[in-house]
N, C-alpha and C positions, 0 to 999 in steps of 0.2 A: 712727690711721686718719683720713682726710679724705675725705669724699664731697662731690662738687661737681656742679652741673647746668649744662650748656652747651647754648645754643640758637644754631643757625646756619641759614642758608637751605638748605644741603645737607649730606649726610654728610661730603663731603670737607673742607668748612670746619670742621665741628664737630670732626672728628678732628684737624684742624690746632690747633684751640684747646686740645683736650685735651692734645696733645703739647707745645705751648708753655707751658701752664700747669703741668702735672703730670709732664711728662717721659715717657720711654719705658717706665717701670715701672707706669704707670697701668693699672688694670683697668676694662674697660667692663662696667658692671652691667646697663644697659638702654638700649634706643633705642626711640623712637617718634615718630610724625609729629604735630606740633602746628600750631596756626594760623600760627605764625611760621616754620615750616620743620621742622627736625629737632631733637628733644631728646635729649641723651646724658647719662646719669648715669655718672660715673666715679669711681673711688676710688683713693687712693694709700695704700700699706701696707695692703692689704685682707686682713682676716682674717675668714673666714666664721664661724668658732666664736665670735669676739668679737661678730659681728653678731648671731648668734642669741642669745647670752647677753644682749646689750643690748635685743634685741627682747623677750625674756621679762621682763626686769627693768625695762624702760621707761627705761633710761638714756639720757641725750642723747648725740648724737655731734656732732662738728665738721662741720656741713653748711653749704656756702656755695654760692649764697645761701641764706637761710633758707627753710623751707617756706612754702608759700603761707598766708596769714592764714586763720584759721578764720572762717566766716560769723558775722554777728552773731547773738545769741540771738533766738528767736522771740518772747519776751515780755519785758518789762522786769523787772529783778530786784525781788523782793519787798522792801518797806520793813521795816526792822528793827522788832521788837515794842517797844513802850514799856517804859522802864526800870521794873522792879518797886521797890516801896517796900522800905526796908531791913529792916523786920520780916518782910515777905512773902519777900524773897529769902533771909533767914536760915532761915526756915521751910521754903522749897522746896529748899534745898540738901541733897543726900543725905549721909549719914554718910560720913566719909572712908574708913573701912575697907571700905564697900560700893561705893565708886566704882570703875568699870572703865574701862580705856583704850579710847578710841574706835576702832572698827574702821576699819581703813585698807584700802581696795580696792586690789587689785593694778593698777598702772597699765597701760594698754593699750599694745602695742608701737607704736612709731612706723611709720606706713604706708610711709614711704620706706625704712626699715630692713628690714622685712619683704618689700617688693617686691625689694629689692636681693638678699636671701637667696634668694628664689625664682628670680630671674633667674640668679644664679650656679649654682644647682643645674641649671636647665634648660641653661645653657651647657655645664656639665661633661657632662651626658647627651648633648648634641649633639656634643660633641668625641669622646666615646667611640664614638658611631655612626659619625662620620666616619672614625675610625681604623680601625675595622672594615672600612668600605667600602674605604679604601685598601689595607689588607692583602689584602683579597679580589682587588682589581684587580691588585696586584703579583704575588700568587700566580698569577692567570690568565696574566699576561703572561709570567711565568718558565716555566710549564708550556708555553705556546704556543711560546716560544723553544726549549724543549728538543725538543718534538715536530718542530720544523723543522730543528734542527741534528743531533739524535740520535734519529732516528725509531725505530730498532730498540731502543734503550735504553728509550725511552718505552713501546714495545710490551711489554718485559719488565715494567716497573712496572705497566702496565695489567693484565697477565696475573696478576701476583702479587696485585693488588688483587682480581681476580675469584675468586682462590683463597681470599680472606679473610685473607691474610698481613698482619700489622700493618706500618705504615709503616716503622719503624725497621729491622725485619728485612728487608723487601723491598728497602731501599736497601742494606743490607749484602750481600744476595745479588747484587744488581745490580752492586756494586762488584767482586765476584769474577769477573764475566764479562770476556772480552777487549774491548779497546777497539774493534776492528773485528768486527762480527758480520754473517754472512750471513742472509738471511731464514729459511733453514732452521734456522740455529743459534739465532736468536732465538725460534723456535718451540719447540724441544725442549730446548736446553741449560739454560734456567732450571729445568726439572723435575729435570734431572740435578744441577744445583748444590744445589737444595733437598734432593734425597735424600742428597747427600753431607754436608750440614750435619747431618742427623739421624744418631744413633748408636744402633744396636741391639746390645745386650750379647751376645745369643746365650746368656745364662746360663740354665740350667734351675733354678728355685727348689727343685725336688725334690732337688738335690744341693747346695744352698747352706747346709745346716745350719740355724741359727736366723735366721728373717726376721720382722720386724715390719712390718705394713701400717699406714700413717698416711695422713691426708688428712681433707678436710672432710666434713661430714655429707652423705648422700645420693649419694656417688659409687660406692656399691656394693662397699665393702670386705669385708663379710662374704660376700657372694656370690662375689666374686673369691677370697677365702681358701678357700672350699669347692671352687672349681674347681682351684686349686692343690694342695689336699689330696688331691683325687681323682686328679690326675696322679701325686702322689707315692705314693699307695697302689697304683697300677697298676704303678709301677716297683719299689718296695721292699717293699710288703705293709703291711698295716694296723698291724702290731706296731711298724714303724719310723717311724710318723708320729703326732704328737701336736699338739693345738690348744690355745692358751692364750687365755683371755678377760680383757682388762683393762677391758672396757666395762661400767661400773656405772651408766651415765647413762640409756641408752635402755631403755624398757620392752619387754620381749621379745627383747632382743638375745641374752641367754644362751639363751633358748628356741630361737631360730633356729639358733644355732651348735650346740646340742644335737641338733636335728633333723638337720642335715647330718652330725654325727658319728655318729649312730646309723646312718644310711644307708651311711656309709663304714666303719663298725666301728672307729672310732678313739675315744679318750678326750678329753674337754675339762677343762682344769685352770684353775680361776679364780685370778686374782692381781690384787688391787686396790690394791696399794701396792708400794714398791720392795723391801721386805723379803721379802714373800711371792712377788714375782716372781723374786727371786734364788733363793729356796728351790725354787721350781718348776723353773727352769732347771737347777739343780744336780741334781734328780732325773732330768730328761730329758737329761742331758748325753750319753748314748750313742745317742739316737735319730738317725736320718738326716736327718729332716725335722721341724722345729718351726716352726709358724706362729703368730704372735701377732696377735690381733685388738684393735683400739683404738677408742675412741669417736670418732665424727666431731665435730670441734670447729671453729667458725669462727675466723678469724685474730684477731678482736677479742675473743673469748671468753676470760675469765680462766682457765678450766679448761685452756687450751692450755698455759699455763705449768706447771700442775700435771702435765699429760701429759708435757711435756718433762723436767721433774725427775724423774718416775717412770722414764722410759726411760733417762735418763742414769745414774741411780744404780743401775740394774739390771746395768750392765757393758757390755761391748762387744757391740753388736747391729747386725746388718745391717738398715737401714731402707729401705723401698720406698714411695714416695709414690704414691698412687693418685688420679688426676685424671679427671674426667668430660669426654669430648670434646664434649658438648653444652653446656657451660657457656660463658658470655661470656668474651671475651679478658681483659677486666679482672679478673673473678673468678678466673680461672686464674693470672694474674699475682700476685694477692694471696695466693692459696693457697700458691704456691711460696715467697714471701717470708715467709709466716707460719710455714711448717715448716722454714725454713732452719736454725734452731738445731740441729735434729736431724740435719743434714747427710745427707740421703737419697742413697744410692749409685745409685739408679735409680728408674724410674717405670713404672707400669702405666697405660695409657690405656683407659678403660672407655666403655660407651655409644656406641661408633661408630655403631651402627644408629639412635640417636636424634639425631645431629648433622646438621644441614642443611649445615653446612660444617666442615671440619677445620682451617681456616686459623688460627683462634685457638689451638687445642691445639699445632699445629706451631710457631707462633710462640713460644709459652711454652717449649717443649722446646729450640728453637735459642737463644732469649735467654738461658736459664738453664743451658744446656749439660747437660741431663738426659739420661742414657742411658736407653733404653727396653728394658724386659724383655719385656713381653707387651702385646697389645691384646685387648680384649674387646668383643663386639658382640651380646650377648644374655643372657638369664637361664638358659639351660640349663646344667646341671652335669653333666659337665665339657665339653660340646662347644663352647660359645661363648667360647673362649679360644685364642689362638695366639700363638707366639713372634713377636716383633716383626720385621717385614721392612720396612726403610725405602722400598724401591722400590715394594712393594705398596701401602704406606700413601700414598705420594705420588700413585700412580695412582688410588687411591680418592678422594683430594682432588681430583684433576684432573677427575673426572666432573662436578663442579658447573660446570665452564667451558662445558659443553655446554648449560647452561640459559641461555636468552636473559635471564632475569630477573636474572642475575648480572652483566650487562654494567655496567661502571663508567662513570658519566657524567663529562663534563668538569669539572664543578664539584667533585666529590669528588676526582678526581685532582689538580686544582690545590690544593685544600685540604690534601691529604695530602703532596704532594711539592713544590708551588710554593714554599712559604715557606722550605723548606730551601735552595732555590737563589736566592731573591730577595735 
């Protein structure tokens, strides 16, 4: 690596000197105005890691011209002490085994090297900021062009954003629309497309045999299980319904399930490993409805793998993923991916009453093609649960569009959809 200083009357001539001396591969480390004009520090074969290592170790670099000379010392050097007599020198010299190596101070980094490293870091940061600015401007231009050429398509994407639909799902839904839209179609057709992308199973868990509820902590699995058990009791009677608990993590989980079981007149069977779960399921083989409660485990928790192994070893089970509608879109997506090894056949969406927007939940269902069994919107057992109706769910999600605060601004739309078109 070679660092060199150039001085010229102006920047144009300085850059010409750099190009002539070091070629097009030179790296500009710093520029500043000096008495003679413009000073440019340039490097050839620049390696920032090498610069920092040299700065720490004080290693010299090939710098041309040489650094400015240091100022003269403030006082003359001290004269050496008079030579000691041979006898005195012999007496004053310490024993050989007690002599220690003189301490060497770590050399200070070269100022020019340290300045070059700082300038390179600042330049990299400025280039990153410039790139972000250019991307933002390109996105804005692309979105403006789309609004001008395809105003109705832009309106559809704007409405999907107000619904809270994630960008990738919104673009997929917009692609399903016909090329030519009337203003009336642009207003209502997107909701129809959204409704058709959602799948309601129409399945009643009371007639589904053995079903295990899985999902993250705090989504309301135990309460949802009690609601499903109550529906099954009303249809088949308490003797045909049984509850199984595999949750030995939460304090009070078993007590909560026992409380619901006493109210419904059904039994709870504990099973905390694969062997005991197989035994319990064998005993309950003749029951019309068997509902299995599991512990809520986050996707990064090591206990999730234990839960997956337990349910897999228990045999063929119908799994239903429980998701909370008030969770953030990223959390919903991570939950679906975390529980994918259990291959859930359907989903139950809870806490609709606590969700300011349903867009994130609807996006997760569409992205991962999860059929929907039920929706729940309260804590009452068994009232606050209903079979999934995609049209009713979309209409509920559309209510937020009447809220002026949900209006999507130009910058957000350009950020979401402009880069895909730029």
